[in-house]
C-alpha positions in Angstrom: -3.9 21.6 -37.9 -5.4 18.2 -37.2 -2.0 16.8 -36.2 -1.5 19.7 -33.8 -4.9 19.2 -32.2 -4.1 15.5 -31.9 -0.8 16.2 -30.2 -2.3 18.7 -27.9 -5.3 16.5 -26.9 -3.0 13.5 -26.3 -0.7 15.7 -24.2 -3.5 16.9 -22.0 -4.7 13.3 -21.5 -1.2 12.3 -20.3 -1.1 14.9 -17.5 -3.0 13.0 -14.8 -0.9 9.8 -15.1 2.3 11.9 -15.4 1.4 13.8 -12.2 0.7 10.5 -10.3 4.0 9.1 -11.5 6.0 12.2 -10.5 4.4 12.2 -7.0 5.0 8.4 -6.6 8.7 8.8 -7.6 9.1 11.7 -5.2 7.6 9.6 -2.4 9.9 6.7 -3.1 13.0 9.0 -3.3 12.2 10.7 0.0 11.2 7.4 1.7 14.5 5.6 1.0 16.5 6.6 4.1 15.9 4.5 7.1 15.1 6.5 10.2 17.7 6.3 13.0 16.8 3.5 15.4 16.2 4.6 19.0 14.9 3.2 22.2 11.1 3.6 22.8 10.3 6.7 24.7 9.5 6.5 28.4 5.8 6.0 28.9 3.7 8.8 30.6 1.6 7.8 33.6 -1.6 8.6 31.6 -3.4 5.3 30.8 -3.9 4.2 27.2 -6.2 1.6 25.6 -5.4 -1.0 23.0 -8.6 -1.8 21.0 -8.7 -5.1 19.0 -11.7 -5.7 16.7 -12.0 -9.5 16.1 -14.4 -11.6 14.0 -13.8 -15.4 14.3 -10.1 -15.0 15.1 -9.7 -17.9 17.6 -6.5 -19.1 15.8 -4.6 -15.8 16.0 -6.1 -13.8 19.0 -3.9 -15.4 21.7 -0.6 -14.5 19.8 -1.6 -10.9 19.2 -2.7 -10.4 22.8 0.6 -11.8 24.1 2.6 -9.4 21.9 0.6 -6.5 23.3 0.1 -7.4 27.0 3.9 -7.4 27.7 4.1 -3.8 26.5 1.2 -2.4 28.7 1.3 -0.7 32.0 -0.8 -1.5 35.1 -3.4 1.2 34.3 -3.7 0.5 30.6 -6.7 -1.3 29.1 -6.7 -4.1 26.6 -10.2 -4.4 24.9 -11.2 -7.1 22.4 -14.5 -6.5 20.6 -15.7 -10.0 19.6 -17.8 -8.9 16.6 -20.5 -11.4 15.6 -18.2 -14.3 16.4 -19.3 -18.0 16.0 -16.1 -19.5 17.4 -14.1 -19.2 20.6 -12.5 -15.8 20.0 -14.2 -14.2 23.1 -13.3 -17.1 25.4 -9.7 -17.2 24.3 -9.3 -13.4 24.6 -10.7 -13.5 28.1 -8.4 -16.3 29.2 -5.5 -14.3 27.8 -6.3 -11.4 30.2 -8.2 -9.1 27.8 -11.4 -7.2 28.6 -14.0 -8.6 26.1 -17.0 -6.9 24.6 -19.3 -9.3 22.7 -21.2 -7.6 19.9 -24.0 -9.4 18.1 -25.5 -7.5 15.2 -25.4 -9.7 12.0 -27.0 -6.9 9.9 -24.1 -4.5 10.6 -20.9 -6.5 10.5 -17.5 -5.1 9.9 -14.5 -3.5 11.5 -15.8 0.0 11.5 -18.9 -1.1 13.5 -16.7 -3.0 15.9 -14.5 0.0 16.4 -17.5 2.2 17.1 -18.8 -0.3 19.7 -15.3 -0.4 21.3 -15.0 3.4 21.5 -18.5 3.7 23.1 -17.4 1.1 25.7 -14.1 2.8 26.4 -15.9 6.2 26.9 -17.0 5.3 30.4 -13.4 5.9 31.5 -11.9 7.6 28.5 -8.2 6.9 28.0 -5.8 9.6 26.7 -4.7 7.5 23.7 -6.4 4.6 21.8 -4.3 2.2 19.7 -6.1 -0.1 17.2 -4.5 -3.4 16.4 -6.0 -6.1 14.1 -6.6 -9.5 15.6 -4.2 -11.3 13.1 -1.1 -9.1 13.8 2.0 -9.3 15.9 3.2 -6.1 17.6 7.0 -5.7 17.7 8.6 -4.9 21.0 8.5 -1.2 21.8 5.8 -0.4 19.2 3.2 0.6 21.7 5.5 3.0 23.5 6.6 4.5 20.1 3.0 5.0 19.0 1.9 6.5 22.4 4.9 8.8 22.4 4.3 10.0 18.9 0.6 10.8 19.7 1.7 12.7 22.8 4.3 14.7 20.9 2.4 15.5 17.7 -1.1 15.7 19.1 -2.6 13.9 16.1 -3.3 10.4 14.9 -0.3 8.2 14.1 0.1 5.3 11.8 2.6 2.5 12.6 4.7 0.7 10.0 2.3 -2.1 9.1 3.7 -4.8 6.9 2.3 -7.9 5.3 4.8 -10.7 5.3 5.1 -13.9 3.2 4.3 -17.1 5.2 7.5 -19.0 5.7 6.2 -22.0 3.7 5.3 -19.8 0.7 7.9 -17.1 0.6 8.3 -17.2 -3.2 4.6 -17.1 -3.9 4.1 -13.9 -1.9 7.4 -12.2 -2.5 6.2 -9.6 -5.0 3.0 -8.9 -3.0 5.1 -8.3 0.2 7.4 -5.9 -1.7 4.4 -4.0 -3.0 3.1 -3.7 0.5 6.5 -2.5 1.7 6.3 0.4 -0.8 2.7 1.2 0.0 2.9 1.0 3.8 6.5 2.0 4.5 8.3 3.8 1.7 5.5 6.1 0.5 4.3 7.1 4.0 7.9 7.9 5.0 8.2 10.1 1.9 4.9 11.8 2.8 6.2 12.5 6.3 9.5 14.0 5.0 7.3 16.3 2.9 5.4 17.4 6.0 2.2 15.7 4.7 -0.2 13.4 6.4 -0.3 9.7 5.4 -3.1 7.2 5.0 -4.2 5.0 7.9 -3.5 1.4 6.9 -5.7 -0.6 9.3 -3.5 -1.9 12.1 -1.2 0.0 14.3 -3.4 3.2 14.2 -3.0 5.4 17.3 -5.4 8.3 18.1 -5.8 11.0 20.7 -9.1 10.3 22.4 -10.8 13.4 21.1 -9.9 12.5 17.5 -11.3 8.9 17.6 -14.2 9.7 19.8 -15.6 12.2 17.3 -14.8 10.2 14.2 -17.5 8.7 12.0 -17.2 5.0 12.5 -20.7 3.7 12.0 -20.5 2.5 8.5 -19.6 -0.6 6.5 -17.0 0.8 4.1 -14.6 -1.9 2.9 -11.5 0.2 3.4 -12.6 1.9 6.6 -9.1 2.8 7.6 -8.4 4.9 4.5 -11.8 6.5 4.7 -11.1 7.4 8.4 -7.7 8.8 7.4 -9.3 11.1 4.8 -12.0 12.1 7.2 -9.4 13.1 9.8 -7.4 15.0 7.3 -10.5 17.0 6.4 -11.1 17.8 10.1 -7.5 18.4 11.2 -3.8 17.8 10.4 -4.3 14.1 9.4 -2.2 11.2 10.4 1.5 11.1 11.0 3.8 8.2 10.3 5.9 6.3 12.9 8.4 4.1 11.2 9.8 2.8 14.5 6.5 1.2 15.5 6.4 -2.1 13.6 3.2 -4.2 13.2 3.2 -7.3 11.0 0.8 -9.8 9.6 1.0 -12.7 7.1 -0.8 -13.1 3.9 -3.5 -15.8 4.0 -2.4 -19.1 2.6 -5.7 -20.4 1.2 -6.7 -19.4 -2.4 -10.1 -18.3 -1.1 -8.5 -16.1 1.5 -6.1 -14.5 -1.0 -9.0 -13.8 -3.4 -11.3 -12.3 -0.7 -8.6 -10.1 0.7 -7.6 -8.7 -2.7 -11.2 -8.3 -3.6 -12.0 -6.4 -0.4 -9.0 -4.1 -0.8 -9.5 -3.3 -4.5 -13.3 -2.8 -4.4 -12.9 -0.7 -1.3 -10.4 1.5 -3.1 -12.8 1.9 -6.0 -15.5 3.1 -3.5 -12.9 5.4 -2.0 -12.1 6.9 -5.4 -15.7 8.1 -5.6 -15.2 9.9 -2.3 -12.1 11.5 -3.7 -13.9 12.6 -6.8 -16.6 14.3 -4.7 -13.9 16.1 -2.7 -12.1 17.3 -5.8 -15.1 19.1 -7.1 -15.5 20.9 -3.8 -13.5 23.9 -2.8 -12.2 22.3 0.5 -9.0 20.6 -0.7 -7.9 23.6 -2.8 -7.8 25.7 0.4 -5.7 23.0 2.1 -2.7 21.7 0.0 -1.9 18.9 2.5 -5.4 17.4 2.0 -5.2 17.9 -1.8 -1.9 16.0 -1.9 -3.3 13.2 0.3 -6.1 12.8 -2.2 -3.6 12.7 -5.0 -1.8 9.9 -3.1 -5.1 8.0 -2.9 -5.5 8.3 -6.7 -2.1 6.7 -7.5 -3.0 3.3 -8.9 -1.6 0.1 -7.3 1.9 -0.8 -8.5 0.9 -3.4 -11.0 -1.8 -1.3 -12.5 0.4 1.8 -12.6 3.1 -0.1 -14.5 0.5 -1.4 -17.0 -0.9 2.0 -17.5 2.5 3.6 -18.1 3.4 0.8 -20.6 0.1 1.2 -22.4 0.8 5.0 -22.6 4.1 4.3 -24.3 2.5 2.1 -26.9 -0.3 4.6 -27.6 2.1 7.5 -27.8 4.2 5.5 -30.3 1.1 4.8 -32.4 0.1 8.5 -32.3 3.6 9.6 -33.4 3.4 7.2 -36.4 0.0 8.8 -37.1 1.6 12.2 -37.3 1.5 13.5 -33.7 4.6 15.2 -32.2 7.5 13.1 -31.2 7.6 14.7 -27.7 4.5 12.6 -26.8 6.6 9.5 -27.1 9.5 11.1 -25.3 7.3 12.2 -22.4 5.7 8.7 -22.1 9.1 7.0 -22.1 10.4 9.4 -19.4 7.4 8.6 -17.2 7.9 4.9 -17.7 11.7 5.1 -17.0 11.2 7.2 -13.9 8.8 4.7 -12.5 11.1 1.8 -13.3 14.0 3.6 -11.8 12.1 4.4 -8.6 11.1 0.7 -8.2 14.6 -0.5 -8.9 16.2 1.8 -6.4 13.7 0.8 -3.7 14.3 -2.9 -4.4 18.1 -2.3 -4.3 17.9 -0.6 -0.9 15.1 -2.4 0.8 13.7 -5.3 -1.2 16.5 -7.7 -2.0 15.7 -9.9 1.0 12.0 -9.9 0.1 12.5 -10.5 -3.6 15.8 -12.2 -4.4 17.4 -11.6 -7.7 16.6 -15.2 -8.8 12.8 -14.4 -8.6 12.8 -11.4 -10.9 12.4 -13.5 -14.0 8.9 -14.5 -12.7 7.7 -10.9 -12.3 6.0 -10.6 -15.7 3.9 -13.7 -15.1 2.9 -12.6 -11.6 2.0 -9.1 -12.9 -0.1 -10.6 -15.7 -2.0 -12.8 -13.3 -2.6 -9.9 -11.0 -3.8 -7.6 -13.9 -6.2 -10.3 -15.0 -8.1 -9.9 -11.7 -8.9 -6.2 -12.2 -12.0 -6.6 -14.5 -13.8 -8.5 -11.8 -13.2 -5.6 -9.3 -15.1 -3.2 -11.5 -18.2 -5.4 -12.2 -21.0 -4.2 -9.9 -20.7 -2.6 -6.5 -19.8 -4.7 -3.5 -20.6 -3.0 -0.2 -20.9 -5.8 2.4 -17.9 -6.6 4.6 -15.8 -9.7 3.7 -13.7 -11.6 6.3 -10.4 -12.9 5.1 -10.1 -16.7 5.3 -6.9 -17.6 7.2 -7.2 -21.3 7.2 -4.2 -23.5 6.5 -4.7 -23.1 2.8 -3.8 -25.0 -0.3 -0.3 -23.9 -1.2 
């Protein structure tokens, strides 16, 4: 009797992780095929606006503006919100031909506040479409037209394929992180799209119909304001679609401080977002809308390194329970989940990741994963709510 209860209790405890793993593997399987490349659609005559929030980005703002300006029409607007800047960001943006809004409010810093100020500024002559680009990104040719065309066709927010790349001088150091980003921001959103589900907004390359962004709640300091906005939009409407053909890229910061602050902001922001998801799950709203429920489940899937660690720990614990007398099927189930995850990652690497992570680097994966896992305890100590800028100085690598 005790053994049966132990087996049943352990089996129930395994369900959430098994569900997350199954959904992750399904996303990866459906996201494997590359969409057929096609020319950017012909632009409509309706003007659009590209909104770029920027805080002390004097070193990168000129390059991003150059990549955007060559894709804009005569009636389009290019607005840079220089948010609490103490450098020459505003001056360089103005010299590059952008419209510049200078915002000074040290008590309310952050991208969401800058976006809110930009939307208020644009409202005087509201564009049909607003595209948000981060001030440290490069916009690939045709990306603006692809995003604008997708918004016009689908009548909802659209997320571009936003990838973080390894700096040329540190390709080996950032290879695994770049591959994880590929899965998170390209493979999984593609899979969600093929399921007919909304995807998360990932920060840069977000395009909105004016009505959607003008009515959104942007006046807050949430650390992952993009994912929060995506969930808010999914509650109010169909959520964001994904446009693989619109490519936006950025590079990981080189400095150790920049890497740490970026990771800290992402992970602590995700933890705060999990609380939002928990509140949603105890309300009746997502259970009346399956698409929203599955987007919440997508939010709850742990980062790759943590998911791999949890699945490995589950195998060890299942083996210990079997030795203690629990049913053998616990260990079989744990092994199936672990093998399914490993197979999904392997197939994605084989199809899309070999250039990012060469075969010669795979032997260093355990050490990299261990160092990444060692950071997680610090993310859960206390509650960090103030905005953090990523340091993009030359670095120490």
